[in-house]
Structure formats: structure tokens, C-alpha cells
N, CA, C and O atoms as a Tinker XYZ file with bonds, in Angstrom:
   348  protein
     1  N      3.401000   -7.479000    4.068000    73     2
     2  CA     2.691000   -7.146000    2.870000    64     1     3
     3  C      3.487000   -7.640000    1.664000    63     2     4     5
     4  O      4.711000   -7.521000    1.621000    81     3
     5  N      2.778000   -8.189000    0.696000    73     3     6
     6  CA     3.427000   -8.735000   -0.491000    64     5     7
     7  C      3.997000   -7.618000   -1.353000    63     6     8     9
     8  O      3.347000   -6.597000   -1.574000    81     7
     9  N      5.200000   -7.819000   -1.830000    73     7    10
    10  CA     5.860000   -6.831000   -2.684000    64     9    11
    11  C      5.365000   -7.000000   -4.116000    63    10    12    13
    12  O      5.292000   -8.115000   -4.634000    81    11
    13  N      5.031000   -5.889000   -4.740000    73    11    14
    14  CA     4.555000   -5.900000   -6.120000    64    13    15
    15  C      5.709000   -6.185000   -7.074000    63    14    16    17
    16  O      6.839000   -5.757000   -6.839000    81    15
    17  N      5.422000   -6.903000   -8.139000    73    15    18
    18  CA     6.466000   -7.148000   -9.131000    64    17    19
    19  C      6.568000   -5.988000  -10.116000    63    18    20    21
    20  O      7.398000   -6.009000  -11.024000    81    19
    21  N      5.721000   -4.977000   -9.933000    73    19    22
    22  CA     5.741000   -3.787000  -10.780000    64    21    23
    23  C      6.285000   -2.610000   -9.980000    63    22    24    25
    24  O      5.937000   -2.419000   -8.815000    81    23
    25  N      7.141000   -1.827000  -10.621000    73    23    26
    26  CA     7.697000   -0.646000   -9.951000    64    25    27
    27  C      6.654000    0.471000   -9.964000    63    26    28    29
    28  O      5.652000    0.410000  -10.677000    81    27
    29  N      6.924000    1.492000   -9.151000    73    27    30
    30  CA     6.021000    2.638000   -9.096000    64    29    31
    31  C      5.881000    3.291000  -10.463000    63    30    32    33
    32  O      4.784000    3.678000  -10.865000    81    31
    33  N      6.993000    3.411000  -11.172000    73    31    34
    34  CA     6.941000    4.068000  -12.485000    64    33    35
    35  C      6.148000    3.229000  -13.496000    63    34    36    37
    36  O      5.468000    3.790000  -14.354000    81    35
    37  N      6.224000    1.903000  -13.408000    73    35    38
    38  CA     5.448000    1.053000  -14.310000    64    37    39
    39  C      3.950000    1.201000  -14.031000    63    38    40    41
    40  O      3.140000    1.244000  -14.957000    81    39
    41  N      3.594000    1.278000  -12.761000    73    39    42
    42  CA     2.181000    1.453000  -12.398000    64    41    43
    43  C      1.681000    2.800000  -12.907000    63    42    44    45
    44  O      0.601000    2.885000  -13.492000    81    43
    45  N      2.469000    3.854000  -12.685000    73    43    46
    46  CA     2.066000    5.183000  -13.141000    64    45    47
    47  C      1.963000    5.233000  -14.669000    63    46    48    49
    48  O      1.065000    5.877000  -15.211000    81    47
    49  N      2.873000    4.561000  -15.353000    73    47    50
    50  CA     2.834000    4.511000  -16.816000    64    49    51
    51  C      1.538000    3.851000  -17.285000    63    50    52    53
    52  O      0.898000    4.337000  -18.218000    81    51
    53  N      1.155000    2.759000  -16.650000    73    51    54
    54  CA    -0.083000    2.066000  -17.024000    64    53    55
    55  C     -1.292000    2.965000  -16.801000    63    54    56    57
    56  O     -2.184000    3.023000  -17.648000    81    55
    57  N     -1.330000    3.660000  -15.682000    73    55    58
    58  CA    -2.458000    4.546000  -15.394000    64    57    59
    59  C     -2.536000    5.691000  -16.406000    63    58    60    61
    60  O     -3.623000    6.064000  -16.847000    81    59
    61  N     -1.380000    6.242000  -16.769000    73    59    62
    62  CA    -1.358000    7.353000  -17.723000    64    61    63
    63  C     -1.764000    6.904000  -19.123000    63    62    64    65
    64  O     -2.401000    7.656000  -19.861000    81    63
    65  N     -1.394000    5.684000  -19.484000    73    63    66
    66  CA    -1.756000    5.175000  -20.815000    64    65    67
    67  C     -3.261000    5.020000  -20.947000    63    66    68    69
    68  O     -3.823000    5.293000  -22.008000    81    67
    69  N     -3.919000    4.583000  -19.876000    73    67    70
    70  CA    -5.377000    4.458000  -19.929000    64    69    71
    71  C     -6.017000    5.840000  -19.976000    63    70    72    73
    72  O     -7.000000    6.047000  -20.687000    81    71
    73  N     -5.460000    6.792000  -19.216000    73    71    74
    74  CA    -5.981000    8.160000  -19.275000    64    73    75
    75  C     -5.841000    8.746000  -20.683000    63    74    76    77
    76  O     -6.655000    9.569000  -21.100000    81    75
    77  N     -4.808000    8.320000  -21.409000    73    75    78
    78  CA    -4.573000    8.812000  -22.770000    64    77    79
    79  C     -5.514000    8.177000  -23.787000    63    78    80    81
    80  O     -5.569000    8.618000  -24.935000    81    79
    81  N     -6.257000    7.147000  -23.383000    73    79    82
    82  CA    -7.247000    6.581000  -24.293000    64    81    83
    83  C     -7.113000    5.109000  -24.592000    63    82    84    85
    84  O     -7.949000    4.565000  -25.313000    81    83
    85  N     -6.104000    4.438000  -24.074000    73    83    86
    86  CA    -5.948000    3.012000  -24.306000    64    85    87
    87  C     -7.016000    2.249000  -23.510000    63    86    88    89
    88  O     -7.178000    2.499000  -22.315000    81    87
    89  N     -7.743000    1.330000  -24.144000    73    87    90
    90  CA    -8.762000    0.562000  -23.415000    64    89    91
    91  C     -8.138000   -0.296000  -22.307000    63    90    92    93
    92  O     -7.062000   -0.868000  -22.481000    81    91
    93  N     -8.829000   -0.373000  -21.174000    73    91    94
    94  CA    -8.320000   -1.103000  -20.012000    64    93    95
    95  C     -8.032000   -2.575000  -20.333000    63    94    96    97
    96  O     -6.963000   -3.062000  -19.964000    81    95
    97  N     -8.932000   -3.305000  -21.002000    73    95    98
    98  CA    -8.628000   -4.712000  -21.282000    64    97    99
    99  C     -7.363000   -4.905000  -22.124000    63    98   100   101
   100  O     -6.609000   -5.856000  -21.919000    81    99
   101  N     -7.143000   -3.986000  -23.076000    73    99   102
   102  CA    -5.939000   -4.083000  -23.903000    64   101   103
   103  C     -4.681000   -3.868000  -23.076000    63   102   104   105
   104  O     -3.703000   -4.603000  -23.221000    81   103
   105  N     -4.704000   -2.866000  -22.214000    73   103   106
   106  CA    -3.560000   -2.600000  -21.348000    64   105   107
   107  C     -3.296000   -3.786000  -20.425000    63   106   108   109
   108  O     -2.151000   -4.209000  -20.265000    81   107
   109  N     -4.340000   -4.315000  -19.828000    73   107   110
   110  CA    -4.182000   -5.428000  -18.894000    64   109   111
   111  C     -3.572000   -6.644000  -19.583000    63   110   112   113
   112  O     -2.711000   -7.318000  -19.017000    81   111
   113  N     -4.013000   -6.918000  -20.784000    73   111   114
   114  CA    -3.468000   -8.039000  -21.546000    64   113   115
   115  C     -1.995000   -7.797000  -21.861000    63   114   116   117
   116  O     -1.175000   -8.709000  -21.760000    81   115
   117  N     -1.667000   -6.577000  -22.239000    73   115   118
   118  CA    -0.297000   -6.221000  -22.611000    64   117   119
   119  C      0.650000   -6.282000  -21.404000    63   118   120   121
   120  O      1.766000   -6.791000  -21.508000    81   119
   121  N      0.193000   -5.760000  -20.265000    73   119   122
   122  CA     1.037000   -5.698000  -19.065000    64   121   123
   123  C      1.057000   -7.044000  -18.339000    63   122   124   125
   124  O      2.039000   -7.381000  -17.677000    81   123
   125  N     -0.017000   -7.803000  -18.462000    73   123   126
   126  CA    -0.088000   -9.100000  -17.802000    64   125   127
   127  C     -0.707000   -9.040000  -16.414000    63   126   128   129
   128  O     -0.282000   -9.741000  -15.495000    81   127
   129  N     -1.723000   -8.186000  -16.278000    73   127   130
   130  CA    -2.431000   -8.057000  -15.003000    64   129   131
   131  C     -3.913000   -8.262000  -15.246000    63   130   132   133
   132  O     -4.374000   -8.237000  -16.387000    81   131
   133  N     -4.657000   -8.465000  -14.169000    73   131   134
   134  CA    -6.100000   -8.578000  -14.302000    64   133   135
   135  C     -6.712000   -7.181000  -14.274000    63   134   136   137
   136  O     -6.084000   -6.219000  -13.834000    81   135
   137  N     -7.939000   -7.093000  -14.748000    73   135   138
   138  CA    -8.606000   -5.790000  -14.713000    64   137   139
   139  C     -8.836000   -5.351000  -13.268000    63   138   140   141
   140  O     -8.812000   -4.157000  -12.971000    81   139
   141  N     -9.057000   -6.307000  -12.372000    73   139   142
   142  CA    -9.236000   -5.973000  -10.955000    64   141   143
   143  C     -7.981000   -5.311000  -10.392000    63   142   144   145
   144  O     -8.068000   -4.353000   -9.625000    81   143
   145  N     -6.819000   -5.825000  -10.775000    73   143   146
   146  CA    -5.561000   -5.224000  -10.328000    64   145   147
   147  C     -5.443000   -3.802000  -10.834000    63   146   148   149
   148  O     -5.054000   -2.901000  -10.091000    81   147
   149  N     -5.779000   -3.599000  -12.100000    73   147   150
   150  CA    -5.708000   -2.252000  -12.645000    64   149   151
   151  C     -6.611000   -1.299000  -11.872000    63   150   152   153
   152  O     -6.195000   -0.192000  -11.529000    81   151
   153  N     -7.839000   -1.719000  -11.596000    73   151   154
   154  CA    -8.767000   -0.828000  -10.903000    64   153   155
   155  C     -8.349000   -0.590000   -9.449000    63   154   156   157
   156  O     -8.631000    0.471000   -8.892000    81   155
   157  N     -7.684000   -1.564000   -8.833000    73   155   158
   158  CA    -7.131000   -1.339000   -7.492000    64   157   159
   159  C     -6.029000   -0.295000   -7.550000    63   158   160   161
   160  O     -5.962000    0.596000   -6.703000    81   159
   161  N     -5.162000   -0.407000   -8.556000    73   159   162
   162  CA    -4.103000    0.587000   -8.744000    64   161   163
   163  C     -4.713000    1.966000   -8.936000    63   162   164   165
   164  O     -4.261000    2.939000   -8.331000    81   163
   165  N     -5.734000    2.053000   -9.772000    73   163   166
   166  CA    -6.340000    3.352000  -10.054000    64   165   167
   167  C     -6.987000    3.938000   -8.809000    63   166   168   169
   168  O     -6.908000    5.143000   -8.571000    81   167
   169  N     -7.629000    3.082000   -8.009000    73   167   170
   170  CA    -8.251000    3.572000   -6.777000    64   169   171
   171  C     -7.204000    4.058000   -5.785000    63   170   172   173
   172  O     -7.410000    5.055000   -5.093000    81   171
   173  N     -6.090000    3.356000   -5.719000    73   171   174
   174  CA    -5.070000    3.686000   -4.733000    64   173   175
   175  C     -4.136000    4.796000   -5.208000    63   174   176   177
   176  O     -3.783000    5.675000   -4.423000    81   175
   177  N     -3.731000    4.773000   -6.474000    73   175   178
   178  CA    -2.705000    5.672000   -6.966000    64   177   179
   179  C     -3.191000    6.698000   -7.982000    63   178   180   181
   180  O     -2.390000    7.498000   -8.465000    81   179
   181  N     -4.464000    6.701000   -8.317000    73   179   182
   182  CA    -4.971000    7.640000   -9.309000    64   181   183
   183  C     -4.750000    9.080000   -8.883000    63   182   184   185
   184  O     -5.018000    9.439000   -7.736000    81   183
   185  N     -4.267000    9.897000   -9.786000    73   183   186
   186  CA    -4.034000   11.303000   -9.503000    64   185   187
   187  C     -2.705000   11.602000   -8.830000    63   186   188   189
   188  O     -2.438000   12.752000   -8.485000    81   187
   189  N     -1.874000   10.599000   -8.638000    73   187   190
   190  CA    -0.574000   10.804000   -8.004000    64   189   191
   191  C      0.529000   10.779000   -9.052000    63   190   192   193
   192  O      0.330000   10.341000  -10.185000    81   191
   193  N      1.692000   11.261000   -8.642000    73   191   194
   194  CA     2.873000   11.054000   -9.471000    64   193   195
   195  C      3.800000   10.085000   -8.719000    63   194   196   197
   196  O      3.481000    9.673000   -7.604000    81   195
   197  N      4.906000    9.731000   -9.299000    73   195   198
   198  CA     5.785000    8.706000   -8.745000    64   197   199
   199  C      6.329000    9.100000   -7.374000    63   198   200   201
   200  O      6.425000    8.256000   -6.483000    81   199
   201  N      6.685000   10.369000   -7.198000    73   199   202
   202  CA     7.239000   10.793000   -5.906000    64   201   203
   203  C      6.184000   10.725000   -4.806000    63   202   204   205
   204  O      6.492000   10.376000   -3.666000    81   203
   205  N      4.946000   11.055000   -5.145000    73   203   206
   206  CA     3.867000   10.964000   -4.157000    64   205   207
   207  C      3.610000    9.510000   -3.780000    63   206   208   209
   208  O      3.321000    9.207000   -2.623000    81   207
   209  N      3.714000    8.613000   -4.756000    73   207   210
   210  CA     3.540000    7.185000   -4.486000    64   209   211
   211  C      4.602000    6.682000   -3.518000    63   210   212   213
   212  O      4.296000    5.946000   -2.580000    81   211
   213  N      5.842000    7.078000   -3.747000    73   211   214
   214  CA     6.938000    6.655000   -2.880000    64   213   215
   215  C      6.729000    7.185000   -1.470000    63   214   216   217
   216  O      6.953000    6.463000   -0.498000    81   215
   217  N      6.306000    8.429000   -1.347000    73   215   218
   218  CA     6.062000    9.018000   -0.017000    64   217   219
   219  C      4.927000    8.298000    0.691000    63   218   220   221
   220  O      5.009000    8.047000    1.894000    81   219
   221  N      3.862000    7.961000   -0.041000    73   219   222
   222  CA     2.745000    7.248000    0.565000    64   221   223
   223  C      3.192000    5.886000    1.081000    63   222   224   225
   224  O      2.785000    5.474000    2.167000    81   223
   225  N      4.021000    5.184000    0.320000    73   223   226
   226  CA     4.512000    3.880000    0.753000    64   225   227
   227  C      5.391000    4.006000    1.994000    63   226   228   229
   228  O      5.331000    3.160000    2.886000    81   227
   229  N      6.211000    5.064000    2.056000    73   227   230
   230  CA     7.026000    5.302000    3.251000    64   229   231
   231  C      6.142000    5.531000    4.468000    63   230   232   233
   232  O      6.402000    4.990000    5.543000    81   231
   233  N      5.097000    6.333000    4.299000    73   231   234
   234  CA     4.186000    6.613000    5.409000    64   233   235
   235  C      3.431000    5.364000    5.856000    63   234   236   237
   236  O      3.211000    5.171000    7.052000    81   235
   237  N      3.034000    4.520000    4.914000    73   235   238
   238  CA     2.357000    3.273000    5.266000    64   237   239
   239  C      3.284000    2.371000    6.078000    63   238   240   241
   240  O      2.853000    1.749000    7.048000    81   239
   241  N      4.556000    2.299000    5.684000    73   239   242
   242  CA     5.529000    1.485000    6.409000    64   241   243
   243  C      5.756000    2.034000    7.822000    63   242   244   245
   244  O      5.817000    1.272000    8.786000    81   243
   245  N      5.878000    3.346000    7.935000    73   243   246
   246  CA     6.061000    3.959000    9.244000    64   245   247
   247  C      4.838000    3.719000   10.124000    63   246   248   249
   248  O      4.975000    3.443000   11.316000    81   247
   249  N      3.657000    3.820000    9.548000    73   247   250
   250  CA     2.426000    3.568000   10.281000    64   249   251
   251  C      2.375000    2.128000   10.783000    63   250   252   253
   252  O      1.950000    1.877000   11.911000    81   251
   253  N      2.805000    1.183000    9.950000    73   251   254
   254  CA     2.825000   -0.222000   10.347000    64   253   255
   255  C      3.764000   -0.423000   11.536000    63   254   256   257
   256  O      3.425000   -1.124000   12.489000    81   255
   257  N      4.956000    0.203000   11.475000    73   255   258
   258  CA     5.919000    0.074000   12.577000    64   257   259
   259  C      5.371000    0.678000   13.864000    63   258   260   261
   260  O      5.526000    0.094000   14.937000    81   259
   261  N      4.729000    1.844000   13.768000    73   259   262
   262  CA     4.190000    2.502000   14.950000    64   261   263
   263  C      3.053000    1.696000   15.575000    63   262   264   265
   264  O      2.943000    1.622000   16.798000    81   263
   265  N      2.217000    1.099000   14.745000    73   263   266
   266  CA     1.143000    0.248000   15.272000    64   265   267
   267  C      1.717000   -0.945000   16.021000    63   266   268   269
   268  O      1.214000   -1.323000   17.080000    81   267
   269  N      2.762000   -1.532000   15.475000    73   267   270
   270  CA     3.407000   -2.673000   16.125000    64   269   271
   271  C      3.998000   -2.256000   17.469000    63   270   272   273
   272  O      3.854000   -2.965000   18.465000    81   271
   273  N      4.670000   -1.090000   17.490000    73   271   274
   274  CA     5.241000   -0.591000   18.744000    64   273   275
   275  C      4.145000   -0.326000   19.771000    63   274   276   277
   276  O      4.320000   -0.640000   20.948000    81   275
   277  N      3.027000    0.240000   19.352000    73   275   278
   278  CA     1.913000    0.526000   20.257000    64   277   279
   279  C      1.354000   -0.754000   20.859000    63   278   280   281
   280  O      1.087000   -0.815000   22.059000    81   279
   281  N      1.179000   -1.770000   20.032000    73   279   282
   282  CA     0.648000   -3.044000   20.523000    64   281   283
   283  C      1.592000   -3.663000   21.543000    63   282   284   285
   284  O      1.145000   -4.185000   22.564000    81   283
   285  N      2.895000   -3.609000   21.275000    73   283   286
   286  CA     3.875000   -4.164000   22.210000    64   285   287
   287  C      3.843000   -3.421000   23.540000    63   286   288   289
   288  O      3.886000   -4.051000   24.596000    81   287
   289  N      3.769000   -2.095000   23.505000    73   287   290
   290  CA     3.734000   -1.306000   24.740000    64   289   291
   291  C      2.439000   -1.535000   25.503000    63   290   292   293
   292  O      2.441000   -1.591000   26.733000    81   291
   293  N      1.341000   -1.666000   24.784000    73   291   294
   294  CA     0.056000   -1.931000   25.430000    64   293   295
   295  C      0.091000   -3.285000   26.129000    63   294   296   297
   296  O     -0.428000   -3.425000   27.236000    81   295
   297  N      0.689000   -4.268000   25.498000    73   295   298
   298  CA     0.814000   -5.597000   26.092000    64   297   299
   299  C      1.665000   -5.541000   27.362000    63   298   300   301
   300  O      1.328000   -6.162000   28.371000    81   299
   301  N      2.770000   -4.792000   27.303000    73   299   302
   302  CA     3.616000   -4.639000   28.486000    64   301   303
   303  C      2.840000   -3.986000   29.632000    63   302   304   305
   304  O      2.963000   -4.403000   30.784000    81   303
   305  N      2.054000   -2.979000   29.323000    73   303   306
   306  CA     1.266000   -2.291000   30.344000    64   305   307
   307  C      0.220000   -3.218000   30.948000    63   306   308   309
   308  O     -0.010000   -3.186000   32.157000    81   307
   309  N     -0.411000   -4.040000   30.126000    73   307   310
   310  CA    -1.403000   -4.996000   30.633000    64   309   311
   311  C     -0.754000   -6.029000   31.543000    63   310   312   313
   312  O     -1.321000   -6.402000   32.570000    81   311
   313  N      0.432000   -6.489000   31.167000    73   311   314
   314  CA     1.146000   -7.464000   31.991000    64   313   315
   315  C      1.518000   -6.833000   33.333000    63   314   316   317
   316  O      1.377000   -7.465000   34.380000    81   315
   317  N      1.995000   -5.583000   33.301000    73   315   318
   318  CA     2.358000   -4.893000   34.533000    64   317   319
   319  C      1.142000   -4.673000   35.422000    63   318   320   321
   320  O      1.223000   -4.859000   36.636000    81   319
   321  N      0.013000   -4.279000   34.830000    73   319   322
   322  CA    -1.214000   -4.064000   35.606000    64   321   323
   323  C     -1.706000   -5.369000   36.209000    63   322   324   325
   324  O     -2.177000   -5.386000   37.346000    81   323
   325  N     -1.603000   -6.448000   35.473000    73   323   326
   326  CA    -2.021000   -7.758000   35.975000    64   325   327
   327  C     -1.134000   -8.198000   37.130000    63   326   328   329
   328  O     -1.617000   -8.760000   38.113000    81   327
   329  N      0.157000   -7.942000   37.010000    73   327   330
   330  CA     1.106000   -8.304000   38.059000    64   329   331
   331  C      0.819000   -7.501000   39.331000    63   330   332   333
   332  O      0.831000   -8.047000   40.434000    81   331
   333  N      0.563000   -6.213000   39.169000    73   331   334
   334  CA     0.278000   -5.370000   40.332000    64   333   335
   335  C     -1.048000   -5.731000   40.996000    63   334   336   337
   336  O     -1.190000   -5.608000   42.212000    81   335
   337  N     -2.010000   -6.173000   40.202000    73   335   338
   338  CA    -3.309000   -6.559000   40.754000    64   337   339
   339  C     -3.198000   -7.824000   41.600000    63   338   340   341
   340  O     -3.987000   -8.007000   42.528000    81   339
   341  N     -2.262000   -8.680000   41.311000    73   339   342
   342  CA    -2.086000   -9.926000   42.066000    64   341   343
   343  C     -1.454000   -9.666000   43.420000    63   342   344   345
   344  O     -1.671000  -10.438000   44.354000    81   343
   345  N     -0.674000   -8.592000   43.553000    73   343   346
   346  CA     0.003000   -8.286000   44.809000    64   345   347
   347  C     -0.918000   -7.827000   45.843000    63   346   348
   348  O     -0.495000   -7.530000   46.960000    81   347
């Protein structure tokens, strides 16, 4: 997954500024992002604080690792079953 060039606190700051009344196009121009990026941030991180964002990212990373481990084990099991079927 591509690493964002914005920190969690910068993203939260942008979201809070819009909640405070700053128009989205003005914020996007100032920060240097597209409006689509802003709305993706709001959909993903809206209503969170910085610590919750960090925890969510940790959980996503752990989930990615577990999925990879599951796929590897499933592949090993399929290879073993195929080998036993040939005997």
C-alpha cells in the first residue's frame, strides 16, 4: 500500500478545519490535494481522533499479514492434498 505524504495529524487538522467552516475547495488548494482525496479522507477518518487513526492503521496492517499467512497455509495444504491424492 502506498504511504501517504501526509501525517495522521495533518489529515485530522484538515478535517477539523472543514468542520469549523472552511470551504473544501479552499482547503484543498491550500493543502495541495484534490477534492476527491479530501472526501476519501473524510469517509475513512471522519469522526476519529489521531490515536484512533493510528490504531486503525495497525489493525489494517495486522489484517494484511494474517491474510498473507492464511493464503500461504492454504497453498501448503492444497499441495499436501494433491501429493497424497497421487499416491
